[in-house]
ZAMARDREN-632564 format. One record per atom (N, C-alpha, C, O, CB): residue number from 1; residue in one letter; atom name; x, y, z. Coordinates in nm, 4 decimals, padded with zeros to 6 digits. Glycine has a CB too. Layout:
! residues N
n:NUM | res:a | atom:CA | u:X | v:Y | w:Z;
...
***
This chain:
! residues 76
n:1 | res:x | atom:N | u:09.3988 | v:10.9252 | w:13.3208;
n:1 | res:x | atom:CA | u:09.4842 | v:11.0182 | w:13.1865;
n:1 | res:x | atom:C | u:09.5242 | v:11.1706 | w:13.2584;
n:1 | res:x | atom:O | u:09.4793 | v:11.2196 | w:13.3620;
n:1 | res:x | atom:CB | u:09.3530 | v:11.0557 | w:13.0173;
n:2 | res:x | atom:N | u:09.6172 | v:11.2207 | w:13.1707;
n:2 | res:x | atom:CA | u:09.6616 | v:11.3497 | w:13.2584;
n:2 | res:x | atom:C | u:09.5876 | v:11.4507 | w:13.1834;
n:2 | res:x | atom:O | u:09.5316 | v:11.4282 | w:13.0761;
n:2 | res:x | atom:CB | u:09.8349 | v:11.3867 | w:13.2669;
n:3 | res:x | atom:N | u:09.5900 | v:11.5769 | w:13.2518;
n:3 | res:x | atom:CA | u:09.5037 | v:11.6879 | w:13.1982;
n:3 | res:x | atom:C | u:09.5589 | v:11.7199 | w:13.0615;
n:3 | res:x | atom:O | u:09.4749 | v:11.7603 | w:12.9810;
n:3 | res:x | atom:CB | u:09.5032 | v:11.8195 | w:13.2935;
n:4 | res:x | atom:N | u:09.6614 | v:11.7117 | w:13.0269;
n:4 | res:x | atom:CA | u:09.7375 | v:11.7496 | w:12.8638;
n:4 | res:x | atom:C | u:09.6459 | v:11.6278 | w:12.8053;
n:4 | res:x | atom:O | u:09.5561 | v:11.6637 | w:12.7292;
n:4 | res:x | atom:CB | u:09.9587 | v:11.7240 | w:12.8366;
n:5 | res:x | atom:N | u:09.6564 | v:11.5036 | w:12.8287;
n:5 | res:x | atom:CA | u:09.6154 | v:11.4053 | w:12.7410;
n:5 | res:x | atom:C | u:09.4883 | v:11.4043 | w:12.7074;
n:5 | res:x | atom:O | u:09.4498 | v:11.3548 | w:12.6014;
n:5 | res:x | atom:CB | u:09.6421 | v:11.2931 | w:12.7820;
n:6 | res:x | atom:N | u:09.3962 | v:11.4682 | w:12.8093;
n:6 | res:x | atom:CA | u:09.2504 | v:11.4900 | w:12.7848;
n:6 | res:x | atom:C | u:09.2472 | v:11.5645 | w:12.6981;
n:6 | res:x | atom:O | u:09.1762 | v:11.5334 | w:12.6025;
n:6 | res:x | atom:CB | u:09.1697 | v:11.5352 | w:12.8807;
n:7 | res:x | atom:N | u:09.3117 | v:11.6767 | w:12.6941;
n:7 | res:x | atom:CA | u:09.3210 | v:11.8064 | w:12.6072;
n:7 | res:x | atom:C | u:09.3280 | v:11.7631 | w:12.4674;
n:7 | res:x | atom:O | u:09.2391 | v:11.7833 | w:12.3847;
n:7 | res:x | atom:CB | u:09.4502 | v:11.8995 | w:12.6411;
n:8 | res:x | atom:N | u:09.4513 | v:11.6955 | w:12.4433;
n:8 | res:x | atom:CA | u:09.4827 | v:11.6117 | w:12.3078;
n:8 | res:x | atom:C | u:09.3704 | v:11.5362 | w:12.2620;
n:8 | res:x | atom:O | u:09.3334 | v:11.5650 | w:12.1481;
n:8 | res:x | atom:CB | u:09.5984 | v:11.5079 | w:12.3243;
n:9 | res:x | atom:N | u:09.3140 | v:11.4569 | w:12.3151;
n:9 | res:x | atom:CA | u:09.2270 | v:11.3627 | w:12.2997;
n:9 | res:x | atom:C | u:09.0896 | v:11.4400 | w:12.2354;
n:9 | res:x | atom:O | u:09.0372 | v:11.4116 | w:12.1276;
n:9 | res:x | atom:CB | u:09.2096 | v:11.2875 | w:12.4404;
n:10 | res:x | atom:N | u:09.0509 | v:11.5324 | w:12.3190;
n:10 | res:x | atom:CA | u:08.9368 | v:11.6397 | w:12.2994;
n:10 | res:x | atom:C | u:08.9367 | v:11.7187 | w:12.1623;
n:10 | res:x | atom:O | u:08.8417 | v:11.7483 | w:12.0898;
n:10 | res:x | atom:CB | u:08.9488 | v:11.7491 | w:12.4149;
n:11 | res:x | atom:N | u:09.0503 | v:11.7396 | w:12.1509;
n:11 | res:x | atom:CA | u:09.1096 | v:11.8163 | w:12.0330;
n:11 | res:x | atom:C | u:09.1015 | v:11.7036 | w:11.9178;
n:11 | res:x | atom:O | u:09.0195 | v:11.7197 | w:11.8274;
n:11 | res:x | atom:CB | u:09.2764 | v:11.8755 | w:12.0637;
n:12 | res:x | atom:N | u:09.1832 | v:11.5920 | w:11.9188;
n:12 | res:x | atom:CA | u:09.1745 | v:11.5043 | w:11.8153;
n:12 | res:x | atom:C | u:09.0227 | v:11.4647 | w:11.7917;
n:12 | res:x | atom:O | u:08.9873 | v:11.4501 | w:11.6747;
n:12 | res:x | atom:CB | u:09.2635 | v:11.3854 | w:11.8448;
n:13 | res:x | atom:N | u:08.9469 | v:11.4496 | w:11.8748;
n:13 | res:x | atom:CA | u:08.8282 | v:11.4048 | w:11.8409;
n:13 | res:x | atom:C | u:08.6770 | v:11.5014 | w:11.7749;
n:13 | res:x | atom:O | u:08.5628 | v:11.4689 | w:11.7423;
n:13 | res:x | atom:CB | u:08.8063 | v:11.3428 | w:11.9636;
n:14 | res:x | atom:N | u:08.7568 | v:11.6352 | w:11.7796;
n:14 | res:x | atom:CA | u:08.7021 | v:11.7273 | w:11.7026;
n:14 | res:x | atom:C | u:08.7174 | v:11.7477 | w:11.5710;
n:14 | res:x | atom:O | u:08.6431 | v:11.8139 | w:11.4986;
n:14 | res:x | atom:CB | u:08.7241 | v:11.8175 | w:11.7447;
n:15 | res:x | atom:N | u:08.8422 | v:11.6739 | w:11.5327;
n:15 | res:x | atom:CA | u:08.8943 | v:11.6832 | w:11.3732;
n:15 | res:x | atom:C | u:08.7866 | v:11.5967 | w:11.2965;
n:15 | res:x | atom:O | u:08.7079 | v:11.5166 | w:11.3469;
n:15 | res:x | atom:CB | u:09.0665 | v:11.6119 | w:11.3445;
n:16 | res:x | atom:N | u:08.8005 | v:11.6302 | w:11.1651;
n:16 | res:x | atom:CA | u:08.7112 | v:11.5407 | w:11.0683;
n:16 | res:x | atom:C | u:08.7256 | v:11.3783 | w:11.0615;
n:16 | res:x | atom:O | u:08.8446 | v:11.3569 | w:11.0847;
n:16 | res:x | atom:CB | u:08.7408 | v:11.5893 | w:10.9250;
n:17 | res:x | atom:N | u:08.6699 | v:11.2744 | w:11.0437;
n:17 | res:x | atom:CA | u:08.6870 | v:11.1229 | w:11.0368;
n:17 | res:x | atom:C | u:08.8126 | v:11.1245 | w:10.9823;
n:17 | res:x | atom:O | u:08.8999 | v:11.0714 | w:11.0510;
n:17 | res:x | atom:CB | u:08.5806 | v:11.0356 | w:10.9513;
n:18 | res:x | atom:N | u:08.8479 | v:11.1758 | w:10.8669;
n:18 | res:x | atom:CA | u:08.9932 | v:11.1124 | w:10.7957;
n:18 | res:x | atom:C | u:09.1217 | v:11.1707 | w:10.8733;
n:18 | res:x | atom:O | u:09.2222 | v:11.1024 | w:10.8925;
n:18 | res:x | atom:CB | u:09.0108 | v:11.1639 | w:10.6165;
n:19 | res:x | atom:N | u:09.1073 | v:11.3100 | w:10.9177;
n:19 | res:x | atom:CA | u:09.2086 | v:11.3314 | w:11.0046;
n:19 | res:x | atom:C | u:09.2523 | v:11.2682 | w:11.1321;
n:19 | res:x | atom:O | u:09.3643 | v:11.2498 | w:11.1797;
n:19 | res:x | atom:CB | u:09.1946 | v:11.4309 | w:11.0278;
n:20 | res:x | atom:N | u:09.0934 | v:11.2312 | w:11.1874;
n:20 | res:x | atom:CA | u:09.1242 | v:11.1299 | w:11.2981;
n:20 | res:x | atom:C | u:09.1847 | v:10.9912 | w:11.2773;
n:20 | res:x | atom:O | u:09.2583 | v:10.9382 | w:11.3606;
n:20 | res:x | atom:CB | u:09.0074 | v:11.1046 | w:11.3613;
n:21 | res:x | atom:N | u:09.1516 | v:10.9395 | w:11.1690;
n:21 | res:x | atom:CA | u:09.1996 | v:10.8047 | w:11.1094;
n:21 | res:x | atom:C | u:09.3220 | v:10.8421 | w:11.0688;
n:21 | res:x | atom:O | u:09.3725 | v:10.7301 | w:11.0609;
n:21 | res:x | atom:CB | u:09.1158 | v:10.7390 | w:10.9909;
n:22 | res:x | atom:N | u:09.4030 | v:10.9128 | w:11.0387;
n:22 | res:x | atom:CA | u:09.4987 | v:10.9563 | w:11.0274;
n:22 | res:x | atom:C | u:09.6138 | v:10.9416 | w:11.1500;
n:22 | res:x | atom:O | u:09.7207 | v:10.8809 | w:11.1440;
n:22 | res:x | atom:CB | u:09.4607 | v:11.0649 | w:10.9921;
n:23 | res:x | atom:N | u:09.5645 | v:11.0070 | w:11.2477;
n:23 | res:x | atom:CA | u:09.6078 | v:11.0068 | w:11.3404;
n:23 | res:x | atom:C | u:09.6381 | v:10.8616 | w:11.4349;
n:23 | res:x | atom:O | u:09.7415 | v:10.8157 | w:11.4833;
n:23 | res:x | atom:CB | u:09.5378 | v:11.0926 | w:11.3785;
n:24 | res:x | atom:N | u:09.5126 | v:10.8211 | w:11.4349;
n:24 | res:x | atom:CA | u:09.5077 | v:10.6574 | w:11.5013;
n:24 | res:x | atom:C | u:09.6436 | v:10.5980 | w:11.4111;
n:24 | res:x | atom:O | u:09.7398 | v:10.5596 | w:11.4775;
n:24 | res:x | atom:CB | u:09.3223 | v:10.5466 | w:11.4565;
n:25 | res:x | atom:N | u:09.6497 | v:10.5920 | w:11.2932;
n:25 | res:x | atom:CA | u:09.7532 | v:10.5377 | w:11.2225;
n:25 | res:x | atom:C | u:09.8796 | v:10.5491 | w:11.2647;
n:25 | res:x | atom:O | u:09.9574 | v:10.4600 | w:11.2988;
n:25 | res:x | atom:CB | u:09.7524 | v:10.5782 | w:11.1126;
n:26 | res:x | atom:N | u:09.8994 | v:10.7011 | w:11.2587;
n:26 | res:x | atom:CA | u:10.0383 | v:10.7469 | w:11.3077;
n:26 | res:x | atom:C | u:10.0627 | v:10.7035 | w:11.4595;
n:26 | res:x | atom:O | u:10.1802 | v:10.6821 | w:11.4895;
n:26 | res:x | atom:CB | u:10.0512 | v:10.9121 | w:11.2950;
n:27 | res:x | atom:N | u:09.9590 | v:10.6869 | w:11.5654;
n:27 | res:x | atom:CA | u:10.0227 | v:10.6561 | w:11.6983;
n:27 | res:x | atom:C | u:09.9837 | v:10.4943 | w:11.7007;
n:27 | res:x | atom:O | u:09.9834 | v:10.4402 | w:11.8112;
n:27 | res:x | atom:CB | u:09.9551 | v:10.7570 | w:11.8395;
n:28 | res:x | atom:N | u:09.9565 | v:10.4288 | w:11.6036;
n:28 | res:x | atom:CA | u:09.9822 | v:10.2734 | w:11.6269;
n:28 | res:x | atom:C | u:10.0986 | v:10.2330 | w:11.5454;
n:28 | res:x | atom:O | u:10.1381 | v:10.1168 | w:11.5362;
n:28 | res:x | atom:CB | u:09.8546 | v:10.1789 | w:11.5850;
n:29 | res:x | atom:N | u:10.1382 | v:10.3099 | w:11.5011;
n:29 | res:x | atom:CA | u:10.2470 | v:10.2764 | w:11.3799;
n:29 | res:x | atom:C | u:10.3992 | v:10.3032 | w:11.4799;
n:29 | res:x | atom:O | u:10.5118 | v:10.2708 | w:11.4423;
n:29 | res:x | atom:CB | u:10.2271 | v:10.4139 | w:11.2104;
n:30 | res:x | atom:N | u:10.3716 | v:10.3579 | w:11.5893;
n:30 | res:x | atom:CA | u:10.4633 | v:10.3810 | w:11.6872;
n:30 | res:x | atom:C | u:10.5032 | v:10.2745 | w:11.7963;
n:30 | res:x | atom:O | u:10.6100 | v:10.2735 | w:11.8576;
n:30 | res:x | atom:CB | u:10.4183 | v:10.4872 | w:11.7460;
n:31 | res:x | atom:N | u:10.4068 | v:10.1913 | w:11.8093;
n:31 | res:x | atom:CA | u:10.3960 | v:10.0314 | w:11.8651;
n:31 | res:x | atom:C | u:10.4938 | v:09.9754 | w:11.7906;
n:31 | res:x | atom:O | u:10.4987 | v:09.9890 | w:11.6684;
n:31 | res:x | atom:CB | u:10.2494 | v:09.9438 | w:11.8425;
n:32 | res:x | atom:N | u:10.5672 | v:09.9172 | w:11.8499;
n:32 | res:x | atom:CA | u:10.6567 | v:09.7889 | w:11.7955;
n:32 | res:x | atom:C | u:10.6409 | v:09.6611 | w:11.8714;
n:32 | res:x | atom:O | u:10.7032 | v:09.6472 | w:11.9767;
n:32 | res:x | atom:CB | u:10.8133 | v:09.8198 | w:11.8019;
n:33 | res:x | atom:N | u:10.5586 | v:09.5619 | w:11.8242;
n:33 | res:x | atom:CA | u:10.5281 | v:09.4574 | w:11.8790;
n:33 | res:x | atom:C | u:10.5642 | v:09.3064 | w:11.7688;
n:33 | res:x | atom:O | u:10.5513 | v:09.3078 | w:11.6464;
n:33 | res:x | atom:CB | u:10.3759 | v:09.4878 | w:11.9209;
n:34 | res:x | atom:N | u:10.6064 | v:09.1965 | w:11.8444;
n:34 | res:x | atom:CA | u:10.6455 | v:09.0746 | w:11.7446;
n:34 | res:x | atom:C | u:10.5384 | v:09.0319 | w:11.6707;
n:34 | res:x | atom:O | u:10.5702 | v:08.9649 | w:11.5724;
n:34 | res:x | atom:CB | u:10.6979 | v:08.9493 | w:11.8137;
n:35 | res:x | atom:N | u:10.4032 | v:09.0528 | w:11.6903;
n:35 | res:x | atom:CA | u:10.3329 | v:09.0257 | w:11.5873;
n:35 | res:x | atom:C | u:10.2953 | v:09.1227 | w:11.4778;
n:35 | res:x | atom:O | u:10.2334 | v:09.0940 | w:11.3754;
n:35 | res:x | atom:CB | u:10.2378 | v:08.9802 | w:11.6336;
n:36 | res:x | atom:N | u:10.3338 | v:09.2224 | w:11.5075;
n:36 | res:x | atom:CA | u:10.3185 | v:09.3568 | w:11.3784;
n:36 | res:x | atom:C | u:10.3189 | v:09.3314 | w:11.2286;
n:36 | res:x | atom:O | u:10.2324 | v:09.3749 | w:11.1526;
n:36 | res:x | atom:CB | u:10.4461 | v:09.4606 | w:11.3842;
n:37 | res:x | atom:N | u:10.4374 | v:09.2472 | w:11.1874;
n:37 | res:x | atom:CA | u:10.4503 | v:09.1936 | w:11.0762;
n:37 | res:x | atom:C | u:10.3454 | v:09.1085 | w:11.0484;
n:37 | res:x | atom:O | u:10.2982 | v:09.1451 | w:10.9408;
n:37 | res:x | atom:CB | u:10.5607 | v:09.1392 | w:11.0673;
n:38 | res:x | atom:N | u:10.2855 | v:09.0134 | w:11.0912;
n:38 | res:x | atom:CA | u:10.1953 | v:08.9171 | w:11.0661;
n:38 | res:x | atom:C | u:10.0614 | v:08.9699 | w:11.0456;
n:38 | res:x | atom:O | u:09.9907 | v:08.9331 | w:10.9518;
n:38 | res:x | atom:CB | u:10.1972 | v:08.8251 | w:11.1658;
n:39 | res:x | atom:N | u:10.0217 | v:09.0650 | w:11.1416;
n:39 | res:x | atom:CA | u:09.8846 | v:09.1797 | w:11.1268;
n:39 | res:x | atom:C | u:09.9200 | v:09.2744 | w:11.0311;
n:39 | res:x | atom:O | u:09.8172 | v:09.3164 | w:10.9778;
n:39 | res:x | atom:CB | u:09.8435 | v:09.2732 | w:11.2695;
n:40 | res:x | atom:N | u:10.0181 | v:09.3254 | w:10.9868;
n:40 | res:x | atom:CA | u:10.0219 | v:09.4114 | w:10.8826;
n:40 | res:x | atom:C | u:10.0228 | v:09.2928 | w:10.7171;
n:40 | res:x | atom:O | u:09.9719 | v:09.3193 | w:10.6082;
n:40 | res:x | atom:CB | u:10.1785 | v:09.5212 | w:10.9161;
n:41 | res:x | atom:N | u:10.0789 | v:09.1999 | w:10.7469;
n:41 | res:x | atom:CA | u:10.0403 | v:09.0955 | w:10.6207;
n:41 | res:x | atom:C | u:09.8910 | v:09.0506 | w:10.5939;
n:41 | res:x | atom:O | u:09.8287 | v:09.0445 | w:10.4879;
n:41 | res:x | atom:CB | u:10.1157 | v:08.9566 | w:10.6442;
n:42 | res:x | atom:N | u:09.8554 | v:09.0227 | w:10.7173;
n:42 | res:x | atom:CA | u:09.7137 | v:08.9776 | w:10.7076;
n:42 | res:x | atom:C | u:09.6147 | v:09.0947 | w:10.6610;
n:42 | res:x | atom:O | u:09.5261 | v:09.0728 | w:10.5784;
n:42 | res:x | atom:CB | u:09.6679 | v:08.9217 | w:10.8500;
n:43 | res:x | atom:N | u:09.6340 | v:09.2122 | w:10.7154;
n:43 | res:x | atom:CA | u:09.5466 | v:09.3311 | w:10.6457;
n:43 | res:x | atom:C | u:09.5629 | v:09.3642 | w:10.5069;
n:43 | res:x | atom:O | u:09.4722 | v:09.4188 | w:10.4441;
n:43 | res:x | atom:CB | u:09.5710 | v:09.4580 | w:10.7093;
n:44 | res:x | atom:N | u:09.6924 | v:09.3288 | w:10.4467;
n:44 | res:x | atom:CA | u:09.7211 | v:09.3562 | w:10.3072;
n:44 | res:x | atom:C | u:09.6305 | v:09.2176 | w:10.2522;
n:44 | res:x | atom:O | u:09.5396 | v:09.2398 | w:10.1722;
n:44 | res:x | atom:CB | u:09.9079 | v:09.3638 | w:10.2665;
n:45 | res:x | atom:N | u:09.6504 | v:09.1098 | w:10.2857;
n:45 | res:x | atom:CA | u:09.5798 | v:09.0055 | w:10.2358;
n:45 | res:x | atom:C | u:09.4376 | v:09.0492 | w:10.2270;
n:45 | res:x | atom:O | u:09.3907 | v:09.0544 | w:10.1134;
n:45 | res:x | atom:CB | u:09.5985 | v:08.8849 | w:10.3166;
n:46 | res:x | atom:N | u:09.3619 | v:09.0811 | w:10.3260;
n:46 | res:x | atom:CA | u:09.2038 | v:09.1226 | w:10.3497;
n:46 | res:x | atom:C | u:09.1800 | v:09.2190 | w:10.2283;
n:46 | res:x | atom:O | u:09.0926 | v:09.2076 | w:10.1424;
n:46 | res:x | atom:CB | u:09.1694 | v:09.2093 | w:10.5119;
n:47 | res:x | atom:N | u:09.2805 | v:09.3208 | w:10.2395;
n:47 | res:x | atom:CA | u:09.2684 | v:09.4491 | w:10.1230;
n:47 | res:x | atom:C | u:09.2832 | v:09.3971 | w:09.9746;
n:47 | res:x | atom:O | u:09.2358 | v:09.4534 | w:09.8759;
n:47 | res:x | atom:CB | u:09.3999 | v:09.5706 | w:10.1444;
n:48 | res:x | atom:N | u:09.3391 | v:09.3085 | w:09.9749;
n:48 | res:x | atom:CA | u:09.3562 | v:09.2304 | w:09.8153;
n:48 | res:x | atom:C | u:09.2471 | v:09.1686 | w:09.7944;
n:48 | res:x | atom:O | u:09.1921 | v:09.1680 | w:09.6842;
n:48 | res:x | atom:CB | u:09.4728 | v:09.1160 | w:09.7918;
n:49 | res:x | atom:N | u:09.1940 | v:09.0977 | w:09.9168;
n:49 | res:x | atom:CA | u:09.0667 | v:08.9899 | w:09.8836;
n:49 | res:x | atom:C | u:08.9406 | v:09.0797 | w:09.8617;
n:49 | res:x | atom:O | u:08.8493 | v:09.0573 | w:09.7822;
n:49 | res:x | atom:CB | u:09.0314 | v:08.8720 | w:10.0225;
n:50 | res:x | atom:N | u:08.9534 | v:09.1891 | w:09.9500;
n:50 | res:x | atom:CA | u:08.8220 | v:09.2804 | w:09.8983;
n:50 | res:x | atom:C | u:08.8174 | v:09.3664 | w:09.7722;
n:50 | res:x | atom:O | u:08.7199 | v:09.4165 | w:09.7162;
n:50 | res:x | atom:CB | u:08.7910 | v:09.3808 | w:10.0004;
n:51 | res:x | atom:N | u:08.9498 | v:09.3708 | w:09.7411;
n:51 | res:x | atom:CA | u:08.9695 | v:09.4619 | w:09.6014;
n:51 | res:x | atom:C | u:08.9189 | v:09.3704 | w:09.4570;
n:51 | res:x | atom:O | u:08.8782 | v:09.4097 | w:09.3477;
n:51 | res:x | atom:CB | u:09.1591 | v:09.5055 | w:09.5839;
n:52 | res:x | atom:N | u:08.9409 | v:09.2404 | w:09.5091;
n:52 | res:x | atom:CA | u:08.9395 | v:09.1534 | w:09.4295;
n:52 | res:x | atom:C | u:08.7576 | v:09.1239 | w:09.4166;
n:52 | res:x | atom:O | u:08.6845 | v:09.1246 | w:09.3176;
n:52 | res:x | atom:CB | u:09.0442 | v:09.0355 | w:09.4832;
n:53 | res:x | atom:N | u:08.7369 | v:09.1066 | w:09.5200;
n:53 | res:x | atom:CA | u:08.5481 | v:09.1037 | w:09.5189;
n:53 | res:x | atom:C | u:08.4839 | v:09.2086 | w:09.4717;
n:53 | res:x | atom:O | u:08.3897 | v:09.1784 | w:09.3984;
n:53 | res:x | atom:CB | u:08.4742 | v:09.0968 | w:09.6604;
n:54 | res:x | atom:N | u:08.5043 | v:09.3387 | w:09.4905;
n:54 | res:x | atom:CA | u:08.4959 | v:09.4436 | w:09.4308;
n:54 | res:x | atom:C | u:08.4952 | v:09.4259 | w:09.2877;
n:54 | res:x | atom:O | u:08.3817 | v:09.4317 | w:09.2404;
n:54 | res:x | atom:CB | u:08.5851 | v:09.5196 | w:09.4729;
n:55 | res:x | atom:N | u:08.5861 | v:09.4064 | w:09.2063;
n:55 | res:x | atom:CA | u:08.6368 | v:09.3891 | w:09.0671;
n:55 | res:x | atom:C | u:08.5519 | v:09.2824 | w:09.0208;
n:55 | res:x | atom:O | u:08.5231 | v:09.2927 | w:08.9016;
n:55 | res:x | atom:CB | u:08.7933 | v:09.3544 | w:09.0530;
n:56 | res:x | atom:N | u:08.4934 | v:09.1618 | w:09.0933;
n:56 | res:x | atom:CA | u:08.4577 | v:09.0586 | w:09.0439;
n:56 | res:x | atom:C | u:08.2766 | v:09.0849 | w:09.0437;
n:56 | res:x | atom:O | u:08.1922 | v:09.0050 | w:09.0032;
n:56 | res:x | atom:CB | u:08.5275 | v:08.9337 | w:09.1302;
n:57 | res:x | atom:N | u:08.2562 | v:09.2062 | w:09.0955;
n:57 | res:x | atom:CA | u:08.0882 | v:09.2505 | w:09.1171;
n:57 | res:x | atom:C | u:08.0544 | v:09.1933 | w:09.2424;
n:57 | res:x | atom:O | u:07.9339 | v:09.2069 | w:09.2635;
n:57 | res:x | atom:CB | u:07.9714 | v:09.1881 | w:08.9969;
n:58 | res:x | atom:N | u:08.1156 | v:09.1333 | w:09.3355;
n:58 | res:x | atom:CA | u:08.0554 | v:09.0594 | w:09.4619;
n:58 | res:x | atom:C | u:08.0095 | v:09.1453 | w:09.5811;
n:58 | res:x | atom:O | u:07.9473 | v:09.0955 | w:09.6750;
n:58 | res:x | atom:CB | u:08.1607 | v:08.9630 | w:09.5193;
n:59 | res:x | atom:N | u:08.0415 | v:09.2750 | w:09.5747;
n:59 | res:x | atom:CA | u:08.0588 | v:09.3778 | w:09.6729;
n:59 | res:x | atom:C | u:08.0041 | v:09.4785 | w:09.6205;
n:59 | res:x | atom:O | u:08.0073 | v:09.4694 | w:09.4978;
n:59 | res:x | atom:CB | u:08.1872 | v:09.4078 | w:09.7141;
n:60 | res:x | atom:N | u:07.9388 | v:09.6013 | w:09.6694;
n:60 | res:x | atom:CA | u:07.9305 | v:09.7126 | w:09.6261;
n:60 | res:x | atom:C | u:07.9836 | v:09.8201 | w:09.6926;
n:60 | res:x | atom:O | u:08.0236 | v:09.7880 | w:09.8045;
n:60 | res:x | atom:CB | u:07.8269 | v:09.7279 | w:09.6052;
n:61 | res:x | atom:N | u:08.0002 | v:09.9466 | w:09.6628;
n:61 | res:x | atom:CA | u:08.0728 | v:10.0141 | w:09.7318;
n:61 | res:x | atom:C | u:07.9742 | v:10.1387 | w:09.7738;
n:61 | res:x | atom:O | u:07.8761 | v:10.1750 | w:09.7090;
n:61 | res:x | atom:CB | u:08.2011 | v:10.0425 | w:09.6569;
n:62 | res:x | atom:N | u:08.0167 | v:10.1897 | w:09.8828;
n:62 | res:x | atom:CA | u:07.9273 | v:10.3163 | w:09.9028;
n:62 | res:x | atom:C | u:08.0428 | v:10.4571 | w:09.9351;
n:62 | res:x | atom:O | u:08.1496 | v:10.4645 | w:09.9960;
n:62 | res:x | atom:CB | u:07.8066 | v:10.2818 | w:10.0551;
n:63 | res:x | atom:N | u:07.9639 | v:10.5497 | w:09.8655;
n:63 | res:x | atom:CA | u:08.0724 | v:10.6495 | w:09.8786;
n:63 | res:x | atom:C | u:08.1083 | v:10.7038 | w:10.0124;
n:63 | res:x | atom:O | u:08.0367 | v:10.7157 | w:10.1118;
n:63 | res:x | atom:CB | u:08.0409 | v:10.7588 | w:09.8003;
n:64 | res:x | atom:N | u:08.2641 | v:10.7419 | w:09.9908;
n:64 | res:x | atom:CA | u:08.3060 | v:10.8130 | w:10.1316;
n:64 | res:x | atom:C | u:08.2255 | v:10.8974 | w:10.2124;
n:64 | res:x | atom:O | u:08.1849 | v:10.8770 | w:10.3268;
n:64 | res:x | atom:CB | u:08.4091 | v:10.8934 | w:10.1139;
n:65 | res:x | atom:N | u:08.2062 | v:11.0046 | w:10.1304;
n:65 | res:x | atom:CA | u:08.1214 | v:11.1403 | w:10.1728;
n:65 | res:x | atom:C | u:07.9724 | v:11.0576 | w:10.2300;
n:65 | res:x | atom:O | u:07.9099 | v:11.1271 | w:10.3099;
n:65 | res:x | atom:CB | u:08.0882 | v:11.2706 | w:10.0073;
n:66 | res:x | atom:N | u:07.9192 | v:10.9425 | w:10.2045;
n:66 | res:x | atom:CA | u:07.8034 | v:10.9036 | w:10.2702;
n:66 | res:x | atom:C | u:07.8550 | v:10.8638 | w:10.4137;
n:66 | res:x | atom:O | u:07.8164 | v:10.9182 | w:10.5171;
n:66 | res:x | atom:CB | u:07.7268 | v:10.7864 | w:10.1912;
n:67 | res:x | atom:N | u:07.9460 | v:10.7631 | w:10.4067;
n:67 | res:x | atom:CA | u:08.0033 | v:10.6940 | w:10.5102;
n:67 | res:x | atom:C | u:08.0344 | v:10.7999 | w:10.6177;
n:67 | res:x | atom:O | u:07.9888 | v:10.7873 | w:10.7313;
n:67 | res:x | atom:CB | u:08.1261 | v:10.6146 | w:10.4630;
n:68 | res:x | atom:N | u:08.1144 | v:10.9078 | w:10.5812;
n:68 | res:x | atom:CA | u:08.1347 | v:11.0291 | w:10.7045;
n:68 | res:x | atom:C | u:08.0541 | v:11.1137 | w:10.7145;
n:68 | res:x | atom:O | u:08.0822 | v:11.2075 | w:10.7891;
n:68 | res:x | atom:CB | u:08.2437 | v:11.1114 | w:10.7022;
n:69 | res:x | atom:N | u:07.9327 | v:11.1141 | w:10.6492;
n:69 | res:x | atom:CA | u:07.8365 | v:11.1840 | w:10.7006;
n:69 | res:x | atom:C | u:07.7374 | v:11.0743 | w:10.8070;
n:69 | res:x | atom:O | u:07.6669 | v:11.1236 | w:10.8950;
n:69 | res:x | atom:CB | u:07.7594 | v:11.2531 | w:10.5704;
n:70 | res:x | atom:N | u:07.7419 | v:10.9704 | w:10.7915;
n:70 | res:x | atom:CA | u:07.6798 | v:10.8738 | w:10.8695;
n:70 | res:x | atom:C | u:07.7401 | v:10.8843 | w:11.0417;
n:70 | res:x | atom:O | u:07.6752 | v:10.9067 | w:11.1439;
n:70 | res:x | atom:CB | u:07.7136 | v:10.7234 | w:10.7906;
n:71 | res:x | atom:N | u:07.8847 | v:10.8591 | w:11.0247;
n:71 | res:x | atom:CA | u:07.9434 | v:10.8751 | w:11.1251;
n:71 | res:x | atom:C | u:07.9247 | v:11.0399 | w:11.2124;
n:71 | res:x | atom:O | u:07.8943 | v:11.0531 | w:11.3309;
n:71 | res:x | atom:CB | u:08.0750 | v:10.8359 | w:11.0769;
n:72 | res:x | atom:N | u:07.9492 | v:11.1362 | w:11.1267;
n:72 | res:x | atom:CA | u:07.9027 | v:11.2519 | w:11.2169;
n:72 | res:x | atom:C | u:07.7662 | v:11.2323 | w:11.2460;
n:72 | res:x | atom:O | u:07.7374 | v:11.2721 | w:11.3589;
n:72 | res:x | atom:CB | u:07.9202 | v:11.3921 | w:11.1550;
n:73 | res:x | atom:N | u:07.6702 | v:11.1831 | w:11.1803;
n:73 | res:x | atom:CA | u:07.5834 | v:11.2001 | w:11.2382;
n:73 | res:x | atom:C | u:07.5104 | v:11.0961 | w:11.3818;
n:73 | res:x | atom:O | u:07.3993 | v:11.1052 | w:11.4340;
n:73 | res:x | atom:CB | u:07.5241 | v:11.2180 | w:11.1336;
n:74 | res:x | atom:N | u:07.5913 | v:11.0297 | w:11.4032;
n:74 | res:x | atom:CA | u:07.5661 | v:10.9568 | w:11.5049;
n:74 | res:x | atom:C | u:07.6742 | v:10.9983 | w:11.6196;
n:74 | res:x | atom:O | u:07.6835 | v:10.9523 | w:11.7334;
n:74 | res:x | atom:CB | u:07.5667 | v:10.8120 | w:11.4609;
n:75 | res:x | atom:N | u:07.7399 | v:11.0816 | w:11.5673;
n:75 | res:x | atom:CA | u:07.8389 | v:11.1453 | w:11.7227;
n:75 | res:x | atom:C | u:07.7572 | v:11.2638 | w:11.7725;
n:75 | res:x | atom:O | u:07.7545 | v:11.3022 | w:11.8894;
n:75 | res:x | atom:CB | u:08.0281 | v:11.2200 | w:11.6854;
n:76 | res:x | atom:N | u:07.6908 | v:11.3173 | w:11.6699;
n:76 | res:x | atom:CA | u:07.5928 | v:11.4317 | w:11.7304;
n:76 | res:x | atom:C | u:07.4583 | v:11.3826 | w:11.8058;
n:76 | res:x | atom:O | u:07.3806 | v:11.4653 | w:11.8536;
n:76 | res:x | atom:CB | u:07.5423 | v:11.5277 | w:11.6063;
***
């Protein structure tokens, strides 16, 4: 990896989790490949399935704040 790439990566890793996730999504969306549509459709079905399970009381939620705090604790 080039020095510039390493610098960009270091800066990205220092961002809050939500901003890092946004960067990842934007980077990945820059790749075009034949399976992309299929993968997107599968993720959409998975998301709908999880929403249905939540609405039917089959799964519980965890506040995002707790999730991101745990992520930050693991980093440190």
